[in-house]
Every structure is written in C-alpha cells, then in structure tokens.
C-alpha positions as YAML, in Angstrom:
chain: A
units: angstrom
residues:
- id: 1
  name: MET
  ca: [-49.65, -2.63, -11.66]
- id: 2
  name: THR
  ca: [-48.31, -1.93, -8.10]
- id: 3
  name: LEU
  ca: [-51.44, -0.13, -6.62]
- id: 4
  name: TYR
  ca: [-53.18, -3.28, -7.90]
- id: 5
  name: ALA
  ca: [-50.78, -5.79, -6.58]
- id: 6
  name: LYS
  ca: [-51.48, -4.08, -3.24]
- id: 7
  name: THR
  ca: [-54.91, -5.20, -3.22]
- id: 8
  name: PHE
  ca: [-54.21, -8.40, -2.68]
- id: 9
  name: PRO
  ca: [-54.02, -10.31, 0.76]
- id: 10
  name: GLY
  ca: [-51.12, -11.55, 2.32]
- id: 11
  name: SER
  ca: [-52.59, -14.87, 1.84]
- id: 12
  name: ASP
  ca: [-52.81, -14.76, -1.79]
- id: 13
  name: GLY
  ca: [-49.44, -13.59, -2.40]
- id: 14
  name: ALA
  ca: [-48.66, -15.44, -5.71]
- id: 15
  name: LYS
  ca: [-51.33, -12.91, -7.32]
- id: 16
  name: ALA
  ca: [-49.28, -9.94, -5.62]
- id: 17
  name: VAL
  ca: [-46.11, -11.23, -6.93]
- id: 18
  name: HIS
  ca: [-47.24, -11.73, -10.31]
- id: 19
  name: TRP
  ca: [-48.24, -7.74, -10.42]
- id: 20
  name: TYR
  ca: [-45.29, -6.41, -8.60]
- id: 21
  name: ARG
  ca: [-43.11, -8.30, -11.46]
- id: 22
  name: LEU
  ca: [-45.05, -6.99, -14.26]
- id: 23
  name: ALA
  ca: [-44.93, -3.49, -12.42]
- id: 24
  name: ALA
  ca: [-41.06, -4.24, -12.41]
- id: 25
  name: LYS
  ca: [-40.77, -5.21, -15.77]
- id: 26
  name: ALA
  ca: [-42.83, -2.44, -17.10]
- id: 27
  name: ALA
  ca: [-40.95, 0.41, -15.17]
- id: 28
  name: ASP
  ca: [-39.28, 2.74, -17.74]
- id: 29
  name: ASP
  ca: [-36.55, 4.72, -15.95]
- id: 30
  name: LEU
  ca: [-34.18, 3.93, -13.08]
- id: 31
  name: ASP
  ca: [-36.38, 6.07, -10.26]
- id: 32
  name: THR
  ca: [-39.49, 3.70, -11.19]
- id: 33
  name: ARG
  ca: [-37.66, 0.59, -11.84]
- id: 34
  name: VAL
  ca: [-35.99, 1.56, -7.94]
- id: 35
  name: TRP
  ca: [-39.18, 2.68, -6.31]
- id: 36
  name: VAL
  ca: [-41.50, -0.23, -7.71]
- id: 37
  name: ARG
  ca: [-39.02, -3.10, -6.51]
- id: 38
  name: GLY
  ca: [-38.60, -1.13, -3.23]
- id: 39
  name: ARG
  ca: [-42.33, -0.80, -2.79]
- id: 40
  name: ALA
  ca: [-42.79, -4.62, -3.51]
- id: 41
  name: THR
  ca: [-40.41, -5.12, -0.74]
- id: 42
  name: ILE
  ca: [-41.91, -3.42, 1.54]
- id: 43
  name: ALA
  ca: [-45.60, -4.70, 0.44]
- id: 44
  name: LEU
  ca: [-44.03, -8.28, 0.21]
- id: 45
  name: GLY
  ca: [-42.06, -8.11, 3.27]
- id: 46
  name: TYR
  ca: [-44.41, -6.69, 5.71]
- id: 47
  name: GLU
  ca: [-47.55, -9.20, 5.08]
- id: 48
  name: GLY
  ca: [-45.20, -12.26, 4.86]
- id: 49
  name: ALA
  ca: [-47.07, -13.20, 1.55]
- id: 50
  name: ALA
  ca: [-43.66, -14.25, -0.15]
- id: 51
  name: LEU
  ca: [-40.14, -13.22, 1.73]
- id: 52
  name: PRO
  ca: [-38.14, -14.74, -0.73]
- id: 53
  name: VAL
  ca: [-39.25, -12.51, -3.43]
- id: 54
  name: ALA
  ca: [-39.23, -9.77, -1.22]
- id: 55
  name: ASP
  ca: [-35.64, -10.27, -0.44]
- id: 56
  name: VAL
  ca: [-35.12, -10.35, -4.41]
- id: 57
  name: PHE
  ca: [-36.94, -7.32, -5.01]
- id: 58
  name: ALA
  ca: [-34.64, -5.32, -2.42]
- id: 59
  name: ASP
  ca: [-31.47, -7.02, -4.07]
- id: 60
  name: GLN
  ca: [-32.32, -5.42, -7.29]
- id: 61
  name: ALA
  ca: [-33.70, -2.03, -6.12]
- id: 62
  name: ILE
  ca: [-30.31, -1.65, -3.79]
- id: 63
  name: ALA
  ca: [-27.97, -2.72, -6.73]
- id: 64
  name: LEU
  ca: [-29.95, -0.49, -9.45]
- id: 65
  name: SER
  ca: [-29.80, 2.63, -7.06]
- id: 66
  name: ASN
  ca: [-26.01, 2.47, -7.43]
- id: 67
  name: ASN
  ca: [-26.30, 4.18, -3.44]
- id: 68
  name: ARG
  ca: [-28.33, 7.36, -4.60]
- id: 69
  name: PRO
  ca: [-30.62, 8.36, -2.17]
- id: 70
  name: SER
  ca: [-34.56, 7.44, -3.04]
- id: 71
  name: LEU
  ca: [-37.89, 6.74, -1.57]
- id: 72
  name: GLY
  ca: [-36.94, 3.34, -3.24]
- id: 73
  name: LEU
  ca: [-33.97, 2.51, -1.96]
- id: 74
  name: LEU
  ca: [-35.46, 3.57, 1.70]
- id: 75
  name: ASN
  ca: [-38.32, 1.25, 1.16]
- id: 76
  name: ALA
  ca: [-35.79, -1.40, -0.15]
- id: 77
  name: VAL
  ca: [-33.48, -1.22, 3.19]
- id: 78
  name: PHE
  ca: [-36.34, -1.02, 5.21]
- id: 79
  name: GLY
  ca: [-38.35, -3.76, 3.69]
- id: 80
  name: PHE
  ca: [-35.39, -6.20, 3.48]
- id: 81
  name: ASP
  ca: [-34.82, -5.44, 7.12]
- id: 82
  name: VAL
  ca: [-38.56, -6.45, 8.06]
- id: 83
  name: SER
  ca: [-38.35, -9.75, 5.97]
- id: 84
  name: PHE
  ca: [-35.76, -11.55, 8.03]
...
C-alpha cells in the first residue's frame, strides 16, 4: 500500500494520503507501524502533497517509536523538518 501511494504525483495528494492511511491501519507490528508513518511523512512532506497530514504521521511515528532508533523514526524526524 505504501508503494502504491508513492505512485501518485504531489498534485494528487488526496489519493496518496488515502493509501498511506490504509497502510498505517494495516501495519501489524510496532516496527512496521513506525516505518509506514515515517515513510508517509517523507513522501508527503517532500512533495508538498499534504503537509498537515505529513505532520500527523510524523507525530504518530515519533510517539509509537518510544525513542527507539529505527529507520521509521529517522524518516519521521527528517520528514517532519522538511514539511515546515
């Protein structure tokens, strides 16, 4: 679902957001939940497709990670900075 969300251009952010939200709901373990949200933050933040949603995903990833280092947390932190 995350890969499919990435196929939508920044001008069609609503479709990308829809698929990132589905991926976030479908993630079944903590590491995957953090990664999906971090990846969504990076994609939506860099493309400017949906900055408010990118911020929400970043906040969720950071909260779920409990400060445990991971690629998902790294993506959320860097994606969050880009979205401002």
